[in-house]
C-alpha positions as CSV (number, residue, x, y, z in Angstrom):
1,M,0.0,0.0,0.0
2,I,1.3,3.4,-0.9
3,L,0.2,6.1,1.5
4,V,1.2,9.0,-0.6
5,A,2.8,9.0,-4.0
6,A,2.8,12.3,-5.8
7,F,5.1,14.1,-8.2
8,A,6.7,17.1,-6.5
9,V,8.7,19.9,-8.1
10,I,11.9,20.5,-6.2
11,L,13.6,23.9,-6.8
12,S,17.1,24.8,-5.8
13,G,17.9,27.8,-3.6
14,C,19.2,29.8,-6.6
15,G,16.3,28.7,-8.8
16,S,18.6,27.5,-11.6
17,E,17.8,23.8,-11.5
18,K,14.5,21.8,-11.5
19,S,13.8,18.2,-10.7
20,V,10.6,16.3,-10.7
21,S,10.8,13.5,-8.1
22,L,8.4,10.8,-7.1
23,E,8.1,10.8,-3.3
24,V,6.5,8.5,-0.8
25,D,5.4,9.2,2.8
26,I,5.7,6.6,5.5
27,T,4.8,6.5,9.2
28,N,4.7,4.2,12.2
29,G,2.6,6.6,14.2
30,L,5.6,8.0,16.0
31,I,7.9,9.0,13.1
32,N,6.9,10.6,9.9
33,A,9.3,10.5,6.9
34,T,9.3,11.3,3.2
35,L,11.5,9.4,0.8
36,Y,12.4,10.1,-2.9
37,L,12.4,7.3,-5.3
38,P,15.4,6.7,-7.7
39,D,14.9,7.5,-11.4
40,A,17.6,8.1,-14.0
41,D,15.6,10.9,-15.6
42,T,13.5,12.6,-12.9
43,G,15.0,11.4,-9.6
44,Y,16.0,14.0,-7.0
45,Y,19.6,12.7,-7.0
46,R,21.2,11.7,-10.3
47,G,24.8,11.9,-9.4
48,V,27.3,9.0,-9.5
49,R,28.8,9.2,-6.0
50,F,26.1,7.9,-3.6
51,D,23.8,5.0,-3.8
52,R,20.7,6.4,-5.5
53,S,18.2,4.6,-3.3
54,G,16.8,5.4,0.2
55,L,17.1,9.2,0.0
56,I,15.0,10.6,2.9
57,A,13.8,14.1,2.2
58,S,12.5,14.7,5.8
59,L,12.0,13.0,9.1
60,E,10.1,14.2,12.2
61,Y,9.7,12.7,15.7
62,A,8.1,14.2,18.8
63,G,8.1,17.7,17.3
64,H,11.7,17.6,16.3
65,T,13.2,17.5,12.8
66,Y,16.3,15.6,11.8
67,I,16.8,15.9,8.0
68,D,16.8,19.0,5.8
69,Q,18.6,20.5,2.9
70,W,22.1,21.2,4.2
71,F,23.8,22.4,0.9
72,D,23.3,25.9,-0.6
73,N,22.5,25.2,-4.2
74,Y,20.7,22.2,-5.6
75,D,21.7,20.3,-8.7
76,P,20.6,16.7,-9.2
77,Y,23.9,15.8,-10.9
78,V,26.2,17.3,-8.2
79,H,27.8,14.6,-6.1
80,E,26.6,16.0,-2.7
81,S,23.0,16.8,-3.5
82,V,21.7,14.3,-1.0
83,L,19.9,14.3,2.3
84,G,19.8,12.1,5.4
85,P,21.6,8.8,5.9
86,M,23.1,8.1,2.4
87,D,25.4,5.2,1.5
88,E,28.5,5.4,-0.7
89,F,30.3,2.3,-1.9
90,E,33.9,2.6,-2.9
91,S,34.6,2.3,-6.6
92,I,35.6,-1.1,-7.9
93,D,38.3,-1.6,-10.5
94,Y,38.7,2.1,-11.3
95,D,42.5,1.9,-11.0
96,L,42.5,-1.1,-13.3
97,A,40.5,0.7,-16.0
98,D,42.1,2.6,-18.9
99,V,40.6,5.9,-20.0
100,G,37.2,5.1,-21.7
101,D,36.9,1.7,-19.9
102,P,34.2,0.8,-17.4
103,F,34.3,0.5,-13.6
104,L,31.7,-0.2,-10.9
105,K,29.9,1.8,-8.2
106,I,27.3,-0.4,-6.4
107,G,24.0,1.4,-6.0
108,V,24.8,3.5,-9.1
109,G,26.0,1.1,-11.8
110,V,28.8,0.8,-14.4
111,L,30.5,4.1,-15.1
112,T,33.3,5.2,-17.5
113,R,36.8,6.3,-16.5
114,I,37.0,9.7,-18.2
115,D,40.7,10.6,-17.9
116,E,44.0,9.6,-16.2
117,R,43.3,11.4,-12.9
118,N,42.7,9.6,-9.7
119,Y,39.1,8.8,-8.8
120,S,37.3,11.8,-7.2
121,I,34.0,11.8,-5.4
122,S,33.2,15.2,-6.9
123,R,33.5,14.3,-10.5
124,Y,30.7,13.1,-12.8
125,Y,31.6,9.8,-14.6
126,T,29.6,8.9,-17.6
127,P,27.1,6.1,-16.9
128,V,27.3,2.9,-19.1
129,D,24.7,0.8,-17.3
130,L,22.6,1.9,-14.3
131,G,20.8,-1.4,-14.0
132,K,17.1,-1.6,-13.3
133,W,15.4,-0.2,-10.1
134,S,12.2,-1.4,-8.6
135,T,10.3,-0.3,-5.5
136,K,7.9,-1.8,-3.1
137,T,6.1,0.4,-0.5
138,G,4.0,-0.1,2.6
139,A,2.6,2.0,5.4
140,N,5.9,2.0,7.2
141,F,8.5,0.9,4.7
142,V,10.0,1.3,1.3
143,E,12.1,-1.5,-0.3
144,F,14.4,-0.6,-3.2
145,T,16.0,-3.2,-5.5
146,Q,18.6,-2.7,-8.2
147,V,19.4,-5.5,-10.6
148,L,22.6,-5.1,-12.5
149,E,23.7,-7.5,-15.2
150,S,26.9,-6.0,-16.6
151,Q,29.4,-7.1,-19.3
152,I,32.4,-6.6,-17.1
153,G,32.1,-9.7,-14.8
154,Y,30.2,-7.9,-12.1
155,S,26.5,-8.5,-11.6
156,Y,24.3,-8.3,-8.5
157,V,20.9,-7.9,-6.9
158,Y,21.1,-5.1,-4.4
159,T,18.2,-4.5,-2.0
160,K,17.9,-1.7,0.6
161,T,14.8,-1.6,2.9
162,V,13.9,1.5,4.9
163,T,11.6,0.7,7.7
164,L,10.0,2.6,10.6
165,T,9.8,0.0,13.4
166,E,6.3,-0.6,14.7
167,G,5.8,0.9,18.2
168,K,9.3,2.4,18.5
169,P,10.9,5.7,17.5
170,E,13.3,3.7,15.3
171,L,14.4,3.6,11.7
172,K,16.1,0.5,10.3
173,L,18.1,0.3,7.1
174,K,18.5,-3.4,6.0
175,Y,20.7,-4.3,3.0
176,S,21.3,-7.4,0.9
177,L,23.9,-7.8,-1.9
178,K,23.7,-11.0,-3.9
179,N,26.6,-11.6,-6.2
180,T,25.2,-13.0,-9.5
181,G,28.3,-12.3,-11.5
182,A,31.6,-14.1,-12.2
183,K,33.9,-11.8,-10.1
184,T,34.1,-11.5,-6.3
185,I,32.8,-8.2,-4.9
186,N,35.1,-6.8,-2.3
187,T,34.7,-3.2,-1.3
188,D,33.9,-0.9,1.6
189,V,30.7,1.1,2.1
190,Y,29.9,3.9,4.6
191,N,26.9,6.0,5.5
192,H,27.5,9.7,5.3
193,N,24.7,10.6,7.8
194,F,23.8,14.1,6.7
195,F,21.7,15.0,9.7
196,I,20.5,18.5,10.9
197,I,18.8,18.2,14.2
198,D,16.2,21.0,14.6
199,K,18.2,23.0,12.1
200,E,20.9,23.6,14.7
201,L,24.2,24.7,13.2
202,A,27.5,23.0,14.0
203,G,28.8,24.4,17.2
204,P,28.9,23.9,21.0
205,N,25.3,22.9,21.1
206,M,26.2,19.7,19.2
207,Q,28.2,16.7,20.3
208,I,28.9,13.2,19.0
209,V,29.3,10.4,21.5
210,F,31.0,7.2,20.6
211,N,31.3,3.8,22.2
212,F,35.0,4.0,22.4
213,N,37.7,6.6,23.3
214,L,38.8,8.5,20.2
215,E,42.1,9.1,18.7
216,G,42.8,11.0,15.5
217,E,43.9,14.2,13.8
218,G,42.5,16.3,11.0
219,R,41.4,19.7,9.7
220,G,39.9,21.7,12.5
221,V,40.9,19.5,15.4
222,G,42.0,21.6,18.3
223,E,40.5,24.7,16.8
224,I,36.9,24.0,15.8
225,I,36.4,20.5,17.3
226,D,38.1,18.5,19.9
227,L,38.3,14.8,20.8
228,Q,37.6,14.3,24.5
229,E,37.7,10.7,25.6
230,N,34.6,9.2,23.8
231,K,33.2,12.5,22.7
232,L,33.6,14.8,19.7
233,V,32.8,18.3,20.8
234,Y,32.7,21.7,19.1
235,L,34.9,24.4,20.7
236,Q,33.3,27.1,18.7
237,E,30.7,27.6,15.9
238,L,31.8,26.4,12.5
239,T,31.1,29.5,10.4
240,R,32.9,28.7,7.2
241,G,34.6,25.8,5.4
242,N,34.5,22.4,6.9
243,V,36.3,20.1,9.3
244,M,37.6,16.7,8.3
245,I,39.1,13.8,10.3
246,D,40.2,11.3,7.7
247,Y,40.9,8.5,10.3
248,I,39.5,8.1,13.7
249,Y,41.1,5.3,15.8
250,G,40.2,3.5,19.0
251,F,37.4,1.2,17.9
252,G,37.7,-2.6,18.3
253,K,37.1,-5.5,16.0
254,T,33.5,-6.3,16.9
255,A,30.2,-4.6,15.9
256,A,29.8,-3.3,19.5
257,D,31.8,-0.2,18.4
258,Y,29.5,0.6,15.5
259,D,27.5,2.6,18.0
260,F,27.4,6.4,18.3
261,R,25.0,9.3,19.2
262,I,24.5,12.6,17.6
263,E,23.0,15.0,20.2
264,N,21.6,18.5,20.1
265,L,22.2,19.8,23.6
266,K,20.0,22.9,23.0
267,T,16.8,21.1,22.1
268,K,17.6,17.9,24.1
269,T,17.2,15.4,21.3
270,G,19.4,12.9,19.6
271,I,20.0,10.0,17.3
272,R,21.7,6.7,18.3
273,V,23.2,4.8,15.3
274,Q,24.1,1.1,15.6
275,G,25.4,-1.3,13.0
276,D,25.6,-5.1,13.0
277,K,29.1,-5.3,11.4
278,P,32.5,-4.3,12.7
279,L,33.9,-0.9,11.7
280,S,36.7,-1.1,9.0
281,R,37.3,2.7,9.2
282,M,35.8,5.7,10.9
283,K,35.8,9.3,9.6
284,Y,34.1,12.6,10.5
285,W,33.1,15.5,8.3
286,S,31.2,18.6,9.1
287,R,30.2,21.9,7.7
288,N,28.2,24.5,9.5
289,T,24.8,23.0,8.5
290,T,25.5,19.3,9.1
291,Y,27.5,16.9,11.3
292,C,28.4,13.6,9.8
293,P,30.1,10.6,11.4
294,E,31.2,8.3,8.5
295,P,31.4,4.7,9.6
296,Y,32.8,2.2,7.1
297,I,32.2,-1.6,6.9
298,T,33.6,-4.2,4.5
299,V,31.3,-5.8,2.0
300,F,32.5,-9.2,0.6
301,A,30.5,-11.5,-1.6
302,E,31.9,-14.3,-3.8
303,P,30.0,-15.4,-6.9
304,G,26.7,-16.9,-5.9
305,R,26.9,-15.6,-2.4
306,E,24.9,-13.0,-0.5
307,F,26.1,-10.4,2.0
308,T,23.7,-8.7,4.4
309,W,24.0,-6.0,7.0
310,E,21.8,-3.4,8.8
311,Y,21.8,-0.2,10.7
312,T,19.4,1.0,13.4
313,Y,18.6,4.7,14.0
314,S,16.9,5.3,17.4
315,F,15.5,8.8,18.0
316,Y,15.2,10.1,21.5
317,T,14.8,13.1,23.8
318,F,16.6,13.6,27.1
319,E,16.8,16.1,30.1
């Protein structure tokens, strides 16, 4: 059952770009969320960096908002024109491809290497085969499936299900990647977690709490942000540019450390994020309008095998 499915015109802040996107509303009675559906011609996001499925346009719980547009100008082909918890798989075989040859981005498809330069998340690589997307919807869930049957040895059935748990202020993202090709799939994936809690800007009212004591260095550390035992705190408001910690250390080898909280100390609300696989890497990125822990896991599936994983987002308030 589709609760709401309507075409909506999405305009950029500067009014220079237009996108017509099919959107679906879901609810569990506690959380209300709106999702955009993937489409190569009319989808909200048509870039080649992020998985095109599961884009959440808005999410509200207990009078609080958690997702909004964080970037200044919207363009469906720009690599970062995405919202909410968005996945990016690392490119596969890019370094083995000659100019003009194909490589793979799961959740996007087969793309073309356009020059001799190293792979860049900000560049648009010409699509060769975007596979076929299908969608199932219910009152509290949306299931996305991409079937890719390529000519480069990689084929798969990729499924992502976004579900609002019955009776809980909880969002679950469940994934399945079945390798139907001849080559083994071995890559990393992370969720960028583009959250904006109650539109609060990055600053002392925000903190990120981890399940382990942090170590790491990066742009802005000691000036804008600081690592204090198991917390990442802002020393001042982030007014321009961004902060970036390329590698955060201190986590263990079990899924117990895929566990962190993003908290708004001003409005007393937060999000707890838990995964069921061990972290392979941990990064952190922020600009003034969003705060983004970037947890990585390894995805490995030999031909004929299936790899599954899931993330749980729990929304809460506190005193």
